[in-house]
C-alpha positions in Angstrom: -1.8 -4.2 -6.1 0.8 -5.2 -3.5 4.4 -4.5 -2.9 6.9 -7.3 -3.5 9.3 -7.6 -0.7 12.3 -9.6 0.4 13.4 -9.8 4.1 10.7 -7.3 5.2 8.9 -8.6 8.3 6.7 -5.5 8.8 4.8 -3.5 6.2 1.7 -1.3 6.1 0.2 -0.1 2.8 -2.5 2.6 2.4 -4.3 3.8 -0.7 -6.1 7.1 -0.9 -8.4 8.6 -3.5 -8.0 12.0 -5.0 -9.8 13.7 -2.1 -7.4 12.1 0.5 -9.9 9.5 1.7 -8.3 6.3 2.8 -9.8 3.5 0.7 -7.5 0.7 1.7 -5.1 -0.3 4.4 -3.3 -3.6 4.6 -0.2 -5.2 6.2 2.5 -7.7 5.1 0.0 -10.6 5.3 -2.8 -8.9 3.3 -3.6 -10.1 -0.2 -3.3 -6.5 -1.6 -5.7 -4.0 -3.0 -8.2 -5.4 -5.4 -9.6 -2.1 -6.7 -12.6 -1.9 -4.5 -13.8 0.2 -1.6 -16.5 -1.1 0.8 -17.0 -4.1 -1.5 -17.7 -2.0 -4.6 -15.3 -1.4 -7.6 -13.9 2.1 -7.6 -13.8 4.3 -10.7 -11.0 4.6 -13.1 -8.7 7.3 -11.6 -5.3 8.1 -10.2 -4.8 6.8 -6.6 -2.0 7.6 -4.1 -0.3 4.7 -2.3 1.9 4.9 0.8 4.0 2.1 2.2 5.8 2.1 5.6 8.1 -0.9 6.3 11.1 -1.9 8.3 13.8 -4.4 7.7 16.7 -5.8 9.7 20.1 -4.4 9.3 22.9 -5.5 11.6 21.6 -5.6 15.2 18.7 -3.2 14.5 16.0 -2.3 12.0 15.7 0.4 9.4 12.4 2.2 9.0 11.5 3.3 5.4 8.6 5.2 3.8 7.7 5.2 0.1 4.8 6.7 -1.8 3.6 7.1 -5.4 0.6 7.0 -7.6 -1.2 4.3 -9.6 -3.5 4.6 -12.5 -6.5 2.3 -12.2 -7.9 1.3 -15.6 -10.8 -1.0 -16.1 
């Protein structure tokens, strides 16, 4: 699971389980979340994702924040 971006030089993505425990954090160069935590597959469940990114606009940058849920099915 990884955001697809265009012209975004900086990005941080975090994924949390239903108890608010952070189970993944990656940046623009990371391959994305593979459905594991500490090397073990996580259970089928709903997970929360958060993405913070910035992109150039004119002479500066715009900071953005997005979030949502994903359903992991195995």
